[in-house]
N, CA, C, O and CB atoms as a CASP TS submission, in Angstrom:
PFRMAT TS
TARGET T0000
AUTHOR 0000-0000-0000
METHOD Language model
MODEL 1
PARENT N/A
ATOM      1  N   MET     1      -9.684  21.184 -42.703  1.00  0.00           N
ATOM      2  CA  MET     1      -8.969  21.125 -41.438  1.00  0.00           C
ATOM      3  C   MET     1      -8.897  19.669 -40.983  1.00  0.00           C
ATOM      4  O   MET     1      -9.887  18.938 -41.032  1.00  0.00           O
ATOM      5  CB  MET     1      -9.661  22.016 -40.361  1.00  0.00           C
ATOM      6  N   SER     2      -7.741  19.274 -40.552  1.00  0.00           N
ATOM      7  CA  SER     2      -7.500  17.892 -40.175  1.00  0.00           C
ATOM      8  C   SER     2      -7.840  17.657 -38.697  1.00  0.00           C
ATOM      9  O   SER     2      -7.690  18.546 -37.859  1.00  0.00           O
ATOM     10  CB  SER     2      -6.042  17.516 -40.453  1.00  0.00           C
ATOM     11  N   THR     3      -8.293  16.456 -38.408  1.00  0.00           N
ATOM     12  CA  THR     3      -8.601  16.078 -37.019  1.00  0.00           C
ATOM     13  C   THR     3      -7.463  15.279 -36.392  1.00  0.00           C
ATOM     14  O   THR     3      -7.590  14.747 -35.288  1.00  0.00           O
ATOM     15  CB  THR     3      -9.899  15.261 -36.964  1.00  0.00           C
ATOM     16  N   GLU     4      -6.366  15.206 -37.108  1.00  0.00           N
ATOM     17  CA  GLU     4      -5.230  14.431 -36.607  1.00  0.00           C
ATOM     18  C   GLU     4      -4.691  14.988 -35.289  1.00  0.00           C
ATOM     19  O   GLU     4      -4.254  14.219 -34.433  1.00  0.00           O
ATOM     20  CB  GLU     4      -4.118  14.405 -37.647  1.00  0.00           C
ATOM     21  N   TRP     5      -4.715  16.312 -35.113  1.00  0.00           N
ATOM     22  CA  TRP     5      -4.200  16.903 -33.880  1.00  0.00           C
ATOM     23  C   TRP     5      -5.043  16.493 -32.681  1.00  0.00           C
ATOM     24  O   TRP     5      -4.520  16.365 -31.574  1.00  0.00           O
ATOM     25  CB  TRP     5      -4.160  18.426 -33.994  1.00  0.00           C
ATOM     26  N   ILE     6      -6.348  16.283 -32.889  1.00  0.00           N
ATOM     27  CA  ILE     6      -7.228  15.843 -31.803  1.00  0.00           C
ATOM     28  C   ILE     6      -6.848  14.418 -31.382  1.00  0.00           C
ATOM     29  O   ILE     6      -6.756  14.115 -30.193  1.00  0.00           O
ATOM     30  CB  ILE     6      -8.727  15.908 -32.241  1.00  0.00           C
ATOM     31  N   LEU     7      -6.634  13.563 -32.364  1.00  0.00           N
ATOM     32  CA  LEU     7      -6.251  12.192 -32.064  1.00  0.00           C
ATOM     33  C   LEU     7      -4.884  12.127 -31.373  1.00  0.00           C
ATOM     34  O   LEU     7      -4.692  11.325 -30.459  1.00  0.00           O
ATOM     35  CB  LEU     7      -6.231  11.363 -33.345  1.00  0.00           C
ATOM     36  N   ASP     8      -3.937  12.964 -31.800  1.00  0.00           N
ATOM     37  CA  ASP     8      -2.624  12.999 -31.154  1.00  0.00           C
ATOM     38  C   ASP     8      -2.740  13.443 -29.697  1.00  0.00           C
ATOM     39  O   ASP     8      -2.100  12.863 -28.820  1.00  0.00           O
ATOM     40  CB  ASP     8      -1.678  13.937 -31.917  1.00  0.00           C
ATOM     41  N   ALA     9      -3.542  14.458 -29.437  1.00  0.00           N
ATOM     42  CA  ALA     9      -3.727  14.944 -28.066  1.00  0.00           C
ATOM     43  C   ALA     9      -4.375  13.864 -27.204  1.00  0.00           C
ATOM     44  O   ALA     9      -3.995  13.678 -26.048  1.00  0.00           O
ATOM     45  CB  ALA     9      -4.589  16.229 -28.054  1.00  0.00           C
ATOM     46  N   PHE    10      -5.345  13.158 -27.760  1.00  0.00           N
ATOM     47  CA  PHE    10      -6.005  12.075 -27.024  1.00  0.00           C
ATOM     48  C   PHE    10      -5.018  10.961 -26.690  1.00  0.00           C
ATOM     49  O   PHE    10      -5.024  10.450 -25.570  1.00  0.00           O
ATOM     50  CB  PHE    10      -7.181  11.511 -27.840  1.00  0.00           C
ATOM     51  N   ARG    11      -4.177  10.582 -27.636  1.00  0.00           N
ATOM     52  CA  ARG    11      -3.186   9.525 -27.405  1.00  0.00           C
ATOM     53  C   ARG    11      -2.180   9.928 -26.327  1.00  0.00           C
ATOM     54  O   ARG    11      -1.829   9.122 -25.465  1.00  0.00           O
ATOM     55  CB  ARG    11      -2.449   9.195 -28.709  1.00  0.00           C
ATOM     56  N   ARG    12      -1.719  11.184 -26.382  1.00  0.00           N
ATOM     57  CA  ARG    12      -0.775  11.659 -25.365  1.00  0.00           C
ATOM     58  C   ARG    12      -1.403  11.635 -23.978  1.00  0.00           C
ATOM     59  O   ARG    12      -0.763  11.219 -23.011  1.00  0.00           O
ATOM     60  CB  ARG    12      -0.298  13.076 -25.698  1.00  0.00           C
ATOM     61  N   GLN    13      -2.643  12.076 -23.878  1.00  0.00           N
ATOM     62  CA  GLN    13      -3.342  12.087 -22.593  1.00  0.00           C
ATOM     63  C   GLN    13      -3.556  10.660 -22.094  1.00  0.00           C
ATOM     64  O   GLN    13      -3.381  10.392 -20.905  1.00  0.00           O
ATOM     65  CB  GLN    13      -4.695  12.822 -22.715  1.00  0.00           C
ATOM     66  N   HIS    14      -3.927   9.756 -22.973  1.00  0.00           N
ATOM     67  CA  HIS    14      -4.165   8.368 -22.594  1.00  0.00           C
ATOM     68  C   HIS    14      -2.886   7.715 -22.081  1.00  0.00           C
ATOM     69  O   HIS    14      -2.916   7.001 -21.079  1.00  0.00           O
ATOM     70  CB  HIS    14      -4.721   7.578 -23.781  1.00  0.00           C
ATOM     71  N   LEU    15      -1.763   7.952 -22.757  1.00  0.00           N
ATOM     72  CA  LEU    15      -0.496   7.380 -22.307  1.00  0.00           C
ATOM     73  C   LEU    15      -0.077   7.950 -20.954  1.00  0.00           C
ATOM     74  O   LEU    15       0.450   7.220 -20.115  1.00  0.00           O
ATOM     75  CB  LEU    15       0.598   7.634 -23.343  1.00  0.00           C
ATOM     76  N   THR    16      -0.304   9.232 -20.736  1.00  0.00           N
ATOM     77  CA  THR    16       0.038   9.848 -19.462  1.00  0.00           C
ATOM     78  C   THR    16      -0.777   9.227 -18.341  1.00  0.00           C
ATOM     79  O   THR    16      -0.216   8.879 -17.301  1.00  0.00           O
ATOM     80  CB  THR    16      -0.190  11.362 -19.513  1.00  0.00           C
ATOM     81  N   LYS    17      -2.073   9.079 -18.518  1.00  0.00           N
ATOM     82  CA  LYS    17      -2.937   8.476 -17.494  1.00  0.00           C
ATOM     83  C   LYS    17      -2.520   7.026 -17.232  1.00  0.00           C
ATOM     84  O   LYS    17      -2.509   6.585 -16.083  1.00  0.00           O
ATOM     85  CB  LYS    17      -4.426   8.536 -17.930  1.00  0.00           C
ATOM     86  N   LYS    18      -2.181   6.293 -18.276  1.00  0.00           N
ATOM     87  CA  LYS    18      -1.772   4.899 -18.133  1.00  0.00           C
ATOM     88  C   LYS    18      -0.479   4.808 -17.335  1.00  0.00           C
ATOM     89  O   LYS    18      -0.350   3.946 -16.465  1.00  0.00           O
ATOM     90  CB  LYS    18      -1.599   4.239 -19.510  1.00  0.00           C
ATOM     91  N   ASP    19       0.487   5.692 -17.623  1.00  0.00           N
ATOM     92  CA  ASP    19       1.750   5.710 -16.887  1.00  0.00           C
ATOM     93  C   ASP    19       1.525   6.029 -15.413  1.00  0.00           C
ATOM     94  O   ASP    19       2.165   5.432 -14.547  1.00  0.00           O
ATOM     95  CB  ASP    19       2.710   6.728 -17.503  1.00  0.00           C
ATOM     96  N   GLU    20       0.616   6.969 -15.117  1.00  0.00           N
ATOM     97  CA  GLU    20       0.311   7.307 -13.727  1.00  0.00           C
ATOM     98  C   GLU    20      -0.286   6.113 -13.000  1.00  0.00           C
ATOM     99  O   GLU    20       0.061   5.852 -11.848  1.00  0.00           O
ATOM    100  CB  GLU    20      -0.650   8.498 -13.661  1.00  0.00           C
ATOM    101  N   LEU    21      -1.171   5.395 -13.654  1.00  0.00           N
ATOM    102  CA  LEU    21      -1.797   4.229 -13.050  1.00  0.00           C
ATOM    103  C   LEU    21      -0.771   3.141 -12.772  1.00  0.00           C
ATOM    104  O   LEU    21      -0.794   2.531 -11.703  1.00  0.00           O
ATOM    105  CB  LEU    21      -2.902   3.692 -13.952  1.00  0.00           C
ATOM    106  N   ILE    22       0.119   2.891 -13.710  1.00  0.00           N
ATOM    107  CA  ILE    22       1.166   1.879 -13.514  1.00  0.00           C
ATOM    108  C   ILE    22       2.073   2.292 -12.356  1.00  0.00           C
ATOM    109  O   ILE    22       2.472   1.444 -11.558  1.00  0.00           O
ATOM    110  CB  ILE    22       2.001   1.683 -14.815  1.00  0.00           C
ATOM    111  N   ARG    23       2.401   3.559 -12.253  1.00  0.00           N
ATOM    112  CA  ARG    23       3.254   4.051 -11.172  1.00  0.00           C
ATOM    113  C   ARG    23       2.559   3.852  -9.825  1.00  0.00           C
ATOM    114  O   ARG    23       3.205   3.441  -8.861  1.00  0.00           O
ATOM    115  CB  ARG    23       3.603   5.545 -11.387  1.00  0.00           C
ATOM    116  N   GLU    24       1.260   4.134  -9.738  1.00  0.00           N
ATOM    117  CA  GLU    24       0.514   3.964  -8.492  1.00  0.00           C
ATOM    118  C   GLU    24       0.472   2.500  -8.066  1.00  0.00           C
ATOM    119  O   GLU    24       0.596   2.196  -6.879  1.00  0.00           O
ATOM    120  CB  GLU    24      -0.908   4.505  -8.647  1.00  0.00           C
ATOM    121  N   ILE    25       0.300   1.604  -9.015  1.00  0.00           N
ATOM    122  CA  ILE    25       0.211   0.182  -8.694  1.00  0.00           C
ATOM    123  C   ILE    25       1.559  -0.354  -8.237  1.00  0.00           C
ATOM    124  O   ILE    25       1.608  -1.196  -7.341  1.00  0.00           O
ATOM    125  CB  ILE    25      -0.291  -0.612  -9.903  1.00  0.00           C
ATOM    126  N   SER    26       2.645   0.108  -8.824  1.00  0.00           N
ATOM    127  CA  SER    26       3.960  -0.445  -8.516  1.00  0.00           C
ATOM    128  C   SER    26       4.541   0.094  -7.212  1.00  0.00           C
ATOM    129  O   SER    26       5.446  -0.525  -6.652  1.00  0.00           O
ATOM    130  CB  SER    26       4.908  -0.156  -9.646  1.00  0.00           C
ATOM    131  N   GLU    27       4.047   1.234  -6.710  1.00  0.00           N
ATOM    132  CA  GLU    27       4.568   1.780  -5.462  1.00  0.00           C
ATOM    133  C   GLU    27       3.990   0.997  -4.281  1.00  0.00           C
ATOM    134  O   GLU    27       2.841   0.557  -4.331  1.00  0.00           O
ATOM    135  CB  GLU    27       4.230   3.292  -5.337  1.00  0.00           C
ATOM    136  N   PRO    28       4.784   0.822  -3.216  1.00  0.00           N
ATOM    137  CA  PRO    28       4.262   0.101  -2.048  1.00  0.00           C
ATOM    138  C   PRO    28       3.169   0.897  -1.345  1.00  0.00           C
ATOM    139  O   PRO    28       3.123   2.125  -1.414  1.00  0.00           O
ATOM    140  CB  PRO    28       5.392  -0.209  -1.064  1.00  0.00           C
ATOM    141  N   TYR    29       2.312   0.177  -0.681  1.00  0.00           N
ATOM    142  CA  TYR    29       1.229   0.827   0.046  1.00  0.00           C
ATOM    143  C   TYR    29       1.776   1.529   1.279  1.00  0.00           C
ATOM    144  O   TYR    29       2.575   0.937   2.004  1.00  0.00           O
ATOM    145  CB  TYR    29       0.148  -0.191   0.442  1.00  0.00           C
ATOM    146  N   PRO    30       1.377   2.759   1.540  1.00  0.00           N
ATOM    147  CA  PRO    30       1.898   3.468   2.710  1.00  0.00           C
ATOM    148  C   PRO    30       1.467   2.813   4.028  1.00  0.00           C
ATOM    149  O   PRO    30       2.187   2.914   5.021  1.00  0.00           O
ATOM    150  CB  PRO    30       1.436   4.917   2.684  1.00  0.00           C
ATOM    151  N   GLN    31       0.330   2.157   4.054  1.00  0.00           N
ATOM    152  CA  GLN    31      -0.142   1.496   5.262  1.00  0.00           C
ATOM    153  C   GLN    31       0.710   0.286   5.606  1.00  0.00           C
ATOM    154  O   GLN    31       0.772  -0.108   6.770  1.00  0.00           O
ATOM    155  CB  GLN    31      -1.590   1.079   5.101  1.00  0.00           C
ATOM    156  N   ASP    32       1.358  -0.303   4.633  1.00  0.00           N
ATOM    157  CA  ASP    32       2.146  -1.509   4.856  1.00  0.00           C
ATOM    158  C   ASP    32       3.306  -1.251   5.814  1.00  0.00           C
ATOM    159  O   ASP    32       3.743  -2.172   6.505  1.00  0.00           O
ATOM    160  CB  ASP    32       2.673  -2.044   3.529  1.00  0.00           C
ATOM    161  N   ASP    33       3.812  -0.027   5.872  1.00  0.00           N
ATOM    162  CA  ASP    33       4.906   0.308   6.773  1.00  0.00           C
ATOM    163  C   ASP    33       4.453   0.343   8.231  1.00  0.00           C
ATOM    164  O   ASP    33       5.282   0.283   9.139  1.00  0.00           O
ATOM    165  CB  ASP    33       5.505   1.648   6.386  1.00  0.00           C
ATOM    166  N   LYS    34       3.147   0.439   8.461  1.00  0.00           N
ATOM    167  CA  LYS    34       2.620   0.547   9.820  1.00  0.00           C
ATOM    168  C   LYS    34       2.167  -0.797  10.382  1.00  0.00           C
ATOM    169  O   LYS    34       1.732  -0.870  11.532  1.00  0.00           O
ATOM    170  CB  LYS    34       1.465   1.520   9.845  1.00  0.00           C
ATOM    171  N   LEU    35       2.264  -1.856   9.587  1.00  0.00           N
ATOM    172  CA  LEU    35       1.867  -3.187  10.033  1.00  0.00           C
ATOM    173  C   LEU    35       3.092  -3.974  10.475  1.00  0.00           C
ATOM    174  O   LEU    35       4.125  -3.956   9.806  1.00  0.00           O
ATOM    175  CB  LEU    35       1.118  -3.938   8.916  1.00  0.00           C
ATOM    176  N   PHE    36       2.972  -4.666  11.607  1.00  0.00           N
ATOM    177  CA  PHE    36       4.071  -5.458  12.146  1.00  0.00           C
ATOM    178  C   PHE    36       3.584  -6.862  12.463  1.00  0.00           C
ATOM    179  O   PHE    36       2.386  -7.092  12.631  1.00  0.00           O
ATOM    180  CB  PHE    36       4.664  -4.793  13.406  1.00  0.00           C
ATOM    181  N   VAL    37       4.522  -7.801  12.543  1.00  0.00           N
ATOM    182  CA  VAL    37       4.221  -9.176  12.953  1.00  0.00           C
ATOM    183  C   VAL    37       4.817  -9.368  14.331  1.00  0.00           C
ATOM    184  O   VAL    37       5.999  -9.097  14.543  1.00  0.00           O
ATOM    185  CB  VAL    37       4.787 -10.237  11.930  1.00  0.00           C
ATOM    186  N   CYS    38       4.000  -9.838  15.277  1.00  0.00           N
ATOM    187  CA  CYS    38       4.468 -10.076  16.635  1.00  0.00           C
ATOM    188  C   CYS    38       5.372 -11.309  16.649  1.00  0.00           C
ATOM    189  O   CYS    38       5.055 -12.332  16.041  1.00  0.00           O
ATOM    190  CB  CYS    38       3.272 -10.255  17.609  1.00  0.00           C
ATOM    191  N   ASP    39       6.506 -11.197  17.354  1.00  0.00           N
ATOM    192  CA  ASP    39       7.459 -12.310  17.439  1.00  0.00           C
ATOM    193  C   ASP    39       6.887 -13.517  18.177  1.00  0.00           C
ATOM    194  O   ASP    39       7.164 -14.656  17.803  1.00  0.00           O
ATOM    195  CB  ASP    39       8.728 -11.853  18.129  1.00  0.00           C
ATOM    196  N   CYS    40       6.096 -13.282  19.214  1.00  0.00           N
ATOM    197  CA  CYS    40       5.681 -14.412  20.042  1.00  0.00           C
ATOM    198  C   CYS    40       4.374 -15.058  19.581  1.00  0.00           C
ATOM    199  O   CYS    40       4.247 -16.280  19.660  1.00  0.00           O
ATOM    200  CB  CYS    40       5.536 -13.963  21.467  1.00  0.00           C
ATOM    201  N   CYS    41       3.401 -14.283  19.103  1.00  0.00           N
ATOM    202  CA  CYS    41       2.110 -14.894  18.731  1.00  0.00           C
ATOM    203  C   CYS    41       1.867 -14.930  17.229  1.00  0.00           C
ATOM    204  O   CYS    41       0.866 -15.494  16.786  1.00  0.00           O
ATOM    205  CB  CYS    41       0.983 -14.143  19.391  1.00  0.00           C
ATOM    206  N   ASN    42       2.764 -14.340  16.429  1.00  0.00           N
ATOM    207  CA  ASN    42       2.688 -14.359  14.970  1.00  0.00           C
ATOM    208  C   ASN    42       1.429 -13.685  14.413  1.00  0.00           C
ATOM    209  O   ASN    42       0.982 -14.006  13.312  1.00  0.00           O
ATOM    210  CB  ASN    42       2.745 -15.779  14.485  1.00  0.00           C
ATOM    211  N   SER    43       0.859 -12.741  15.189  1.00  0.00           N
ATOM    212  CA  SER    43      -0.284 -11.955  14.723  1.00  0.00           C
ATOM    213  C   SER    43       0.215 -10.659  14.099  1.00  0.00           C
ATOM    214  O   SER    43       1.248 -10.122  14.499  1.00  0.00           O
ATOM    215  CB  SER    43      -1.269 -11.657  15.887  1.00  0.00           C
ATOM    216  N   VAL    44      -0.521 -10.169  13.123  1.00  0.00           N
ATOM    217  CA  VAL    44      -0.204  -8.872  12.523  1.00  0.00           C
ATOM    218  C   VAL    44      -0.923  -7.808  13.339  1.00  0.00           C
ATOM    219  O   VAL    44      -2.090  -7.980  13.693  1.00  0.00           O
ATOM    220  CB  VAL    44      -0.623  -8.812  11.000  1.00  0.00           C
ATOM    221  N   TRP    45      -0.243  -6.720  13.636  1.00  0.00           N
ATOM    222  CA  TRP    45      -0.828  -5.657  14.444  1.00  0.00           C
ATOM    223  C   TRP    45      -0.362  -4.295  13.955  1.00  0.00           C
ATOM    224  O   TRP    45       0.633  -4.178  13.239  1.00  0.00           O
ATOM    225  CB  TRP    45      -0.468  -5.842  15.920  1.00  0.00           C
ATOM    226  N   GLN    46      -1.104  -3.268  14.359  1.00  0.00           N
ATOM    227  CA  GLN    46      -0.737  -1.891  14.059  1.00  0.00           C
ATOM    228  C   GLN    46      -1.276  -0.991  15.155  1.00  0.00           C
ATOM    229  O   GLN    46      -2.257  -1.324  15.819  1.00  0.00           O
ATOM    230  CB  GLN    46      -1.273  -1.456  12.671  1.00  0.00           C
ATOM    231  N   THR    47      -0.638   0.135  15.337  1.00  0.00           N
ATOM    232  CA  THR    47      -1.127   1.133  16.277  1.00  0.00           C
ATOM    233  C   THR    47      -1.957   2.123  15.485  1.00  0.00           C
ATOM    234  O   THR    47      -1.471   2.720  14.524  1.00  0.00           O
ATOM    235  CB  THR    47       0.047   1.845  17.038  1.00  0.00           C
ATOM    236  N   ALA    48      -3.208   2.299  15.886  1.00  0.00           N
ATOM    237  CA  ALA    48      -4.093   3.253  15.210  1.00  0.00           C
ATOM    238  C   ALA    48      -3.661   4.673  15.571  1.00  0.00           C
ATOM    239  O   ALA    48      -2.911   4.870  16.527  1.00  0.00           O
ATOM    240  CB  ALA    48      -5.588   3.009  15.604  1.00  0.00           C
ATOM    241  N   TRP    49      -4.123   5.643  14.826  1.00  0.00           N
ATOM    242  CA  TRP    49      -3.704   7.030  15.033  1.00  0.00           C
ATOM    243  C   TRP    49      -4.169   7.566  16.376  1.00  0.00           C
ATOM    244  O   TRP    49      -3.605   8.542  16.870  1.00  0.00           O
ATOM    245  CB  TRP    49      -4.236   7.913  13.918  1.00  0.00           C
ATOM    246  N   TYR    50      -5.182   6.957  16.981  1.00  0.00           N
ATOM    247  CA  TYR    50      -5.687   7.414  18.275  1.00  0.00           C
ATOM    248  C   TYR    50      -5.134   6.569  19.426  1.00  0.00           C
ATOM    249  O   TYR    50      -5.623   6.672  20.551  1.00  0.00           O
ATOM    250  CB  TYR    50      -7.216   7.374  18.286  1.00  0.00           C
ATOM    251  N   GLY    51      -4.117   5.730  19.161  1.00  0.00           N
ATOM    252  CA  GLY    51      -3.420   5.004  20.203  1.00  0.00           C
ATOM    253  C   GLY    51      -3.878   3.569  20.439  1.00  0.00           C
ATOM    254  O   GLY    51      -3.184   2.809  21.114  1.00  0.00           O
ATOM    255  N   GLU    52      -5.007   3.194  19.909  1.00  0.00           N
ATOM    256  CA  GLU    52      -5.500   1.822  20.085  1.00  0.00           C
ATOM    257  C   GLU    52      -4.694   0.866  19.205  1.00  0.00           C
ATOM    258  O   GLU    52      -4.209   1.249  18.140  1.00  0.00           O
ATOM    259  CB  GLU    52      -7.018   1.729  19.743  1.00  0.00           C
ATOM    260  N   ILE    53      -4.556  -0.378  19.660  1.00  0.00           N
ATOM    261  CA  ILE    53      -3.822  -1.378  18.881  1.00  0.00           C
ATOM    262  C   ILE    53      -4.825  -2.300  18.189  1.00  0.00           C
ATOM    263  O   ILE    53      -5.706  -2.869  18.832  1.00  0.00           O
ATOM    264  CB  ILE    53      -2.848  -2.200  19.790  1.00  0.00           C
ATOM    265  N   ASN    54      -4.681  -2.436  16.886  1.00  0.00           N
ATOM    266  CA  ASN    54      -5.538  -3.322  16.103  1.00  0.00           C
ATOM    267  C   ASN    54      -4.789  -4.610  15.812  1.00  0.00           C
ATOM    268  O   ASN    54      -3.630  -4.583  15.399  1.00  0.00           O
ATOM    269  CB  ASN    54      -5.991  -2.641  14.785  1.00  0.00           C
ATOM    270  N   TYR    55      -5.459  -5.751  16.031  1.00  0.00           N
ATOM    271  CA  TYR    55      -4.870  -7.067  15.820  1.00  0.00           C
ATOM    272  C   TYR    55      -5.529  -7.745  14.631  1.00  0.00           C
ATOM    273  O   TYR    55      -6.735  -7.602  14.431  1.00  0.00           O
ATOM    274  CB  TYR    55      -5.008  -7.936  17.080  1.00  0.00           C
ATOM    275  N   TYR    56      -4.766  -8.472  13.847  1.00  0.00           N
ATOM    276  CA  TYR    56      -5.281  -9.205  12.699  1.00  0.00           C
ATOM    277  C   TYR    56      -4.729 -10.628  12.759  1.00  0.00           C
ATOM    278  O   TYR    56      -3.543 -10.845  12.511  1.00  0.00           O
ATOM    279  CB  TYR    56      -4.895  -8.502  11.353  1.00  0.00           C
ATOM    280  N   LYS    57      -5.580 -11.590  13.086  1.00  0.00           N
ATOM    281  CA  LYS    57      -5.129 -12.983  13.250  1.00  0.00           C
ATOM    282  C   LYS    57      -4.850 -13.653  11.906  1.00  0.00           C
ATOM    283  O   LYS    57      -3.807 -14.290  11.750  1.00  0.00           O
ATOM    284  CB  LYS    57      -6.179 -13.793  14.020  1.00  0.00           C
ATOM    285  N   ASP    58      -5.743 -13.529  10.942  1.00  0.00           N
ATOM    286  CA  ASP    58      -5.602 -14.201   9.641  1.00  0.00           C
ATOM    287  C   ASP    58      -5.167 -13.198   8.584  1.00  0.00           C
ATOM    288  O   ASP    58      -5.935 -12.861   7.683  1.00  0.00           O
ATOM    289  CB  ASP    58      -6.932 -14.882   9.220  1.00  0.00           C
ATOM    290  N   PHE    59      -3.936 -12.724   8.697  1.00  0.00           N
ATOM    291  CA  PHE    59      -3.420 -11.699   7.798  1.00  0.00           C
ATOM    292  C   PHE    59      -2.068 -12.171   7.289  1.00  0.00           C
ATOM    293  O   PHE    59      -1.291 -12.722   8.070  1.00  0.00           O
ATOM    294  CB  PHE    59      -3.308 -10.307   8.513  1.00  0.00           C
ATOM    295  N   PRO    60      -1.754 -11.979   6.015  1.00  0.00           N
ATOM    296  CA  PRO    60      -0.453 -12.423   5.487  1.00  0.00           C
ATOM    297  C   PRO    60       0.708 -11.734   6.214  1.00  0.00           C
ATOM    298  O   PRO    60       0.667 -10.529   6.465  1.00  0.00           O
ATOM    299  CB  PRO    60      -0.366 -12.140   3.972  1.00  0.00           C
ATOM    300  N   THR    61       1.729 -12.506   6.542  1.00  0.00           N
ATOM    301  CA  THR    61       2.874 -11.971   7.284  1.00  0.00           C
ATOM    302  C   THR    61       4.107 -11.775   6.412  1.00  0.00           C
ATOM    303  O   THR    61       5.122 -11.270   6.891  1.00  0.00           O
ATOM    304  CB  THR    61       3.215 -12.888   8.431  1.00  0.00           C
ATOM    305  N   ILE    62       4.040 -12.156   5.167  1.00  0.00           N
ATOM    306  CA  ILE    62       5.203 -12.059   4.276  1.00  0.00           C
ATOM    307  C   ILE    62       5.531 -10.587   4.014  1.00  0.00           C
ATOM    308  O   ILE    62       4.665  -9.807   3.618  1.00  0.00           O
ATOM    309  CB  ILE    62       4.938 -12.807   2.933  1.00  0.00           C
ATOM    310  N   GLY    63       6.781 -10.230   4.240  1.00  0.00           N
ATOM    311  CA  GLY    63       7.243  -8.869   3.968  1.00  0.00           C
ATOM    312  C   GLY    63       6.988  -7.885   5.089  1.00  0.00           C
ATOM    313  O   GLY    63       7.343  -6.715   4.951  1.00  0.00           O
ATOM    314  N   LYS    64       6.390  -8.301   6.191  1.00  0.00           N
ATOM    315  CA  LYS    64       6.119  -7.401   7.310  1.00  0.00           C
ATOM    316  C   LYS    64       7.307  -7.411   8.270  1.00  0.00           C
ATOM    317  O   LYS    64       7.991  -8.424   8.412  1.00  0.00           O
ATOM    318  CB  LYS    64       4.813  -7.812   8.048  1.00  0.00           C
ATOM    319  N   LYS    65       7.543  -6.286   8.921  1.00  0.00           N
ATOM    320  CA  LYS    65       8.617  -6.184   9.908  1.00  0.00           C
ATOM    321  C   LYS    65       8.195  -6.913  11.174  1.00  0.00           C
ATOM    322  O   LYS    65       7.030  -6.862  11.569  1.00  0.00           O
ATOM    323  CB  LYS    65       8.959  -4.696  10.215  1.00  0.00           C
ATOM    324  N   ARG    66       9.132  -7.585  11.800  1.00  0.00           N
ATOM    325  CA  ARG    66       8.869  -8.319  13.054  1.00  0.00           C
ATOM    326  C   ARG    66       9.155  -7.401  14.225  1.00  0.00           C
ATOM    327  O   ARG    66      10.248  -6.849  14.352  1.00  0.00           O
ATOM    328  CB  ARG    66       9.738  -9.622  13.151  1.00  0.00           C
ATOM    329  N   LYS    67       8.152  -7.246  15.080  1.00  0.00           N
ATOM    330  CA  LYS    67       8.270  -6.380  16.234  1.00  0.00           C
ATOM    331  C   LYS    67       7.316  -6.904  17.301  1.00  0.00           C
ATOM    332  O   LYS    67       6.171  -7.245  17.003  1.00  0.00           O
ATOM    333  CB  LYS    67       7.962  -4.890  15.867  1.00  0.00           C
ATOM    334  N   ARG    68       7.785  -6.966  18.529  1.00  0.00           N
ATOM    335  CA  ARG    68       6.959  -7.493  19.605  1.00  0.00           C
ATOM    336  C   ARG    68       5.805  -6.541  19.907  1.00  0.00           C
ATOM    337  O   ARG    68       5.990  -5.328  20.012  1.00  0.00           O
ATOM    338  CB  ARG    68       7.804  -7.729  20.865  1.00  0.00           C
ATOM    339  N   MET    69       4.624  -7.109  20.043  1.00  0.00           N
ATOM    340  CA  MET    69       3.410  -6.344  20.293  1.00  0.00           C
ATOM    341  C   MET    69       3.434  -5.752  21.707  1.00  0.00           C
ATOM    342  O   MET    69       3.902  -6.420  22.629  1.00  0.00           O
ATOM    343  CB  MET    69       2.163  -7.232  20.100  1.00  0.00           C
ATOM    344  N   PRO    70       2.952  -4.539  21.906  1.00  0.00           N
ATOM    345  CA  PRO    70       2.877  -3.984  23.255  1.00  0.00           C
ATOM    346  C   PRO    70       2.011  -4.893  24.140  1.00  0.00           C
ATOM    347  O   PRO    70       0.958  -5.372  23.720  1.00  0.00           O
ATOM    348  CB  PRO    70       2.301  -2.535  23.223  1.00  0.00           C
ATOM    349  N   GLY    71       2.468  -5.110  25.339  1.00  0.00           N
ATOM    350  CA  GLY    71       1.772  -6.023  26.245  1.00  0.00           C
ATOM    351  C   GLY    71       2.353  -7.423  26.221  1.00  0.00           C
ATOM    352  O   GLY    71       1.990  -8.246  27.062  1.00  0.00           O
ATOM    353  N   HIS    72       3.234  -7.719  25.294  1.00  0.00           N
ATOM    354  CA  HIS    72       3.877  -9.031  25.198  1.00  0.00           C
ATOM    355  C   HIS    72       5.342  -8.963  25.591  1.00  0.00           C
ATOM    356  O   HIS    72       6.093  -9.906  25.344  1.00  0.00           O
ATOM    357  CB  HIS    72       3.746  -9.584  23.786  1.00  0.00           C
ATOM    358  N   GLU    73       5.762  -7.847  26.206  1.00  0.00           N
ATOM    359  CA  GLU    73       7.162  -7.691  26.586  1.00  0.00           C
ATOM    360  C   GLU    73       7.533  -8.598  27.728  1.00  0.00           C
ATOM    361  O   GLU    73       8.680  -8.593  28.174  1.00  0.00           O
ATOM    362  CB  GLU    73       7.453  -6.262  26.958  1.00  0.00           C
TER
END
């Protein structure tokens, strides 16, 4: 009896897992849509699920949507 079928099954499973990992890495982070850059102070902020606003002073702003922070209107 040959063990070739075991090796083929292992290779197929390995390629499937690798493809899933590549897909996960290439998709944008869902949290990134909830982060904004304030127009006036250039801080990154987000509204937490319980209504509080979190501020991030030293956070990359590239690719974030620009939106005025509540309280800065």
